[in-house]
C-alpha positions in Angstrom: 114.6 89.0 115.7 112.1 86.6 114.0 109.4 89.3 113.7 111.6 91.4 111.3 112.9 90.4 107.9 115.2 92.6 105.8 114.8 93.6 102.2 116.7 95.9 99.9 115.1 98.5 97.6 115.9 98.5 94.0 118.6 101.2 93.7 121.9 99.9 92.5 124.7 101.0 90.2 128.3 99.8 89.9 131.2 100.8 87.7 132.3 98.8 84.6 134.8 99.3 81.7 131.7 100.7 79.9 130.8 103.1 82.7 128.1 102.9 85.3 125.7 99.9 85.0 122.9 98.5 87.0 121.7 95.0 87.7 119.5 95.0 84.6 122.4 95.2 82.3 122.8 91.4 82.1 122.1 88.2 83.9 125.7 88.3 85.2 125.1 91.7 86.8 121.8 90.6 88.3 123.6 87.5 89.7 126.3 89.7 91.3 123.6 92.0 92.7 121.5 89.3 94.3 124.4 87.4 95.7 125.8 90.5 97.3 122.4 91.2 99.0 122.2 87.6 100.2 125.8 87.6 101.5 125.2 90.5 103.9 121.9 89.1 105.2 119.0 90.4 103.1 116.2 87.9 102.3 113.9 90.0 100.1 114.1 92.7 97.4 111.9 95.6 96.4 111.4 96.5 92.8 110.2 99.4 90.7 107.0 98.3 89.0 108.2 99.3 85.6 111.1 96.8 85.9 108.9 93.8 85.9 109.0 93.6 82.1 112.8 93.8 82.2 113.3 90.8 84.5 110.6 88.8 82.7 112.4 89.3 79.4 115.8 88.6 81.0 114.7 85.3 82.7 111.8 84.2 80.4 109.1 84.8 83.1 108.7 86.4 86.5 108.4 82.9 87.9 111.8 82.1 86.6 113.2 85.2 88.2 111.5 84.2 91.5 113.3 80.8 91.3 116.5 82.6 90.6 116.1 84.7 93.8 115.3 81.6 95.9 118.4 79.7 94.6 120.5 82.6 95.9 119.0 82.8 99.3 116.3 85.5 98.9 112.6 84.7 99.4 111.0 86.9 96.9 110.2 90.3 95.6 108.5 92.0 98.5 107.3 95.4 97.2 106.5 97.0 93.9 107.2 100.8 93.8 105.5 103.2 91.4 105.5 107.0 91.0 105.0 109.7 88.4 107.1 112.7 89.5 105.9 115.0 86.8 102.3 115.7 85.7 101.8 115.3 82.0 99.0 116.0 79.6 96.2 113.5 80.3 98.0 112.0 83.3 97.5 114.2 86.4 96.9 112.5 89.7 94.9 115.4 91.0 92.5 115.4 88.0 89.6 113.0 88.7 89.0 112.6 84.9 92.4 110.9 84.6 92.0 108.5 87.5 90.8 105.6 85.4 94.1 105.7 83.5 96.1 105.4 86.7 94.0 102.7 88.1 94.2 100.7 84.8 98.0 101.1 84.7 98.5 100.0 88.3 96.1 97.1 87.8 98.3 96.0 84.9 101.4 96.0 87.0 99.7 94.3 89.9 98.3 91.6 87.5 101.8 90.9 86.2 102.8 90.1 89.8 100.0 87.7 90.5 101.2 84.5 92.0 104.5 85.8 93.2 103.5 86.6 96.8 104.4 90.3 96.5 103.0 92.0 99.6 102.9 95.7 98.9 102.2 98.1 96.1 104.1 101.3 97.1 103.2 104.6 95.5 104.1 108.3 95.7 100.6 109.6 96.2 101.1 112.9 94.3 103.4 114.4 91.7 106.2 116.6 92.7 105.2 119.5 94.8 105.6 122.0 92.0 103.4 119.9 89.7 100.8 119.4 92.4 100.4 122.9 93.9 98.3 124.6 95.0 98.1 121.8 97.6 94.6 122.6 99.0 92.2 120.4 101.1 90.1 119.9 98.0 93.1 118.7 96.0 94.2 116.4 98.8 90.6 115.0 98.8 90.8 114.2 95.1 94.1 112.4 95.7 92.6 110.5 98.6 89.7 109.4 96.4 92.1 108.0 93.9 94.2 106.0 96.3 91.1 104.6 98.1 90.1 103.1 94.7 93.7 101.8 94.0 93.8 100.3 97.5 90.7 98.2 96.8 92.2 97.2 93.5 95.5 96.2 95.0 93.8 94.1 97.7 92.2 92.0 94.9 95.8 91.1 93.9 96.7 90.2 97.4 98.7 93.4 98.0 98.5 96.3 100.5 98.7 99.8 99.1 101.4 101.9 100.9 101.9 105.6 100.3 105.5 106.8 100.3 106.0 110.6 100.8 109.2 111.9 99.3 110.3 115.3 100.7 109.4 116.8 97.4 106.1 115.1 97.0 102.9 117.1 96.8 101.8 115.6 100.2 104.9 116.2 102.4 104.3 118.2 105.6 102.8 116.7 108.8 99.6 118.8 108.2 99.2 117.5 104.6 99.9 113.9 105.7 97.3 114.1 108.4 94.7 115.5 106.0 95.4 112.8 103.5 95.1 109.9 106.0 92.0 111.3 107.5 90.4 111.0 104.1 91.6 107.5 103.2 90.3 104.2 104.2 92.6 102.5 106.9 91.6 99.1 105.5 93.0 99.9 102.0 95.5 102.8 102.2 98.6 102.4 104.3 101.6 104.5 105.2 105.1 103.4 104.0 107.7 105.3 106.0 110.9 106.6 104.4 113.0 107.8 107.3 115.2 110.2 105.5 112.5 111.7 103.2 110.4 112.6 106.2 113.3 114.2 108.2 114.2 116.3 105.2 110.6 117.5 105.0 110.7 118.4 108.7 108.6 115.4 109.9 109.8 113.2 112.7 109.6 109.6 111.4 109.4 108.1 114.9 106.5 110.3 115.9 104.9 109.6 112.5 105.2 105.8 113.1 103.9 106.1 116.6 100.8 108.1 115.4 100.1 105.8 112.4 101.6 102.5 113.6 98.4 100.5 112.9 98.5 101.7 109.2 102.2 101.3 108.5 103.0 98.5 106.0 106.7 99.0 105.6 109.8 101.1 105.8 112.7 102.4 103.7 115.5 103.0 106.2 118.2 105.5 105.3 119.7 108.6 106.9 120.2 112.2 106.0 122.4 115.1 107.3 120.0 117.8 106.1 116.6 119.3 106.7 115.2 121.4 103.8 114.6 124.9 105.3 114.9 126.9 102.1 112.4 125.3 99.7 114.7 122.9 97.8 111.7 120.6 97.6 110.3 122.8 94.9 113.3 122.4 92.6 112.6 120.8 89.2 112.8 118.3 87.7 114.3 116.3 90.6 115.3 118.0 93.9 117.4 115.0 94.9 119.7 115.8 92.0 119.4 119.6 91.3 118.7 121.3 94.6 121.0 124.3 94.9 122.0 123.8 98.6 122.7 120.0 98.8 124.6 117.7 96.6 123.9 114.5 98.5 120.7 114.0 100.5 120.9 110.4 101.6 123.3 108.4 103.7 123.7 104.9 105.3 122.3 104.1 108.7 125.0 104.8 111.3 126.6 107.7 109.4 128.1 110.2 111.9 125.8 113.2 112.2 122.8 111.5 110.8 119.5 113.0 111.9 117.3 109.8 112.0 117.0 108.2 115.4 117.0 104.6 114.3 117.2 103.1 117.8 114.2 105.1 118.9 112.3 103.9 115.8 113.2 100.3 116.5 112.0 100.6 120.1 108.7 102.1 118.9 108.4 99.2 116.4 108.9 96.7 119.2 106.5 98.5 121.5 103.7 98.4 118.9 104.5 94.9 117.8 105.5 95.6 114.2 106.0 92.4 112.2 107.1 92.0 108.7 109.6 93.4 106.2 111.9 96.4 106.8 113.6 97.8 103.8 117.0 99.4 103.4 117.3 101.9 100.6 120.3 103.7 99.2 119.1 106.4 96.8 122.1 107.9 94.8 124.6 106.3 97.1 127.5 106.8 94.6 127.2 110.6 94.7 130.4 112.1 96.2 132.6 109.0 95.8 130.4 106.4 97.6 129.3 103.1 96.1 126.3 100.9 96.5 127.9 97.6 97.6 129.8 99.4 100.4 126.7 101.3 101.5 124.7 98.1 101.6 127.2 96.2 103.7 127.5 99.1 106.1 123.8 99.4 106.5 123.3 95.7 107.2 126.1 95.8 109.7 124.2 98.5 111.5 120.9 96.7 111.2 122.3 93.4 112.6 124.5 94.8 115.3 122.7 97.9 116.5 119.0 97.5 115.6 118.4 93.8 115.9 119.4 93.6 119.6 116.9 96.4 120.4 114.0 94.4 119.0 115.3 91.1 120.3 
């Protein structure tokens, strides 16, 4: 399966005598985190853009952190992820007057990553749905204009811009997604597919990939047992935590009753010759008694034993 490499997105939390901690608590915790990823077969890691400063401070420089990853069997940081779920005064994605601030901030993060070989800048292209509405064609056009500019900027840093549509994002439905990509430049604005997020929003990720396969620059693979049919996506501040009907939205690949057809997606990826990184993400894996290390091991077993033979 040489055409596919596996990376792990930045969500992680484990228990300690002091309570839940993540990999940024200490170099020891980061060492444990990276070694666990390497042990189960990951060779890359995704990172939230705002954590670049944390690892730089922890290791003295981002180059030192890169060396730390390589020593433990990972190639590099593959993606940077950024979003601003809530609109705030002076920082509204759908206000053209605020666009220079967003471009400047994302240019700053991208500049920090220069020289590390990071491939993708991943963004949520709108605030939460409640903070974006009314989601009109005119508002989608404003957002498309912003991301066209950011895509050009990211390319100057050697990265592809990918848009990641949470089920509660202001651009979430198939119709809204189609409007958005019709208005963005295929050379600079790509689609980053999150399988569970699309299913919850009522969008088939296999059909979405098939439609936009030539614009897809990556994946977050995770499963779900739910489709939002009651408007949970409009819950504030974070529907993934406070929705009234569903305590846990996301599950590992291979979970019984899961709604994502991962084998069909992998067959479609093979049919269209997808090459590159595929991400595994476990958002809030410890809700309901689960834990991140177990979820990660289960997902990679599924990836290696069920998905890899399909592509091979």
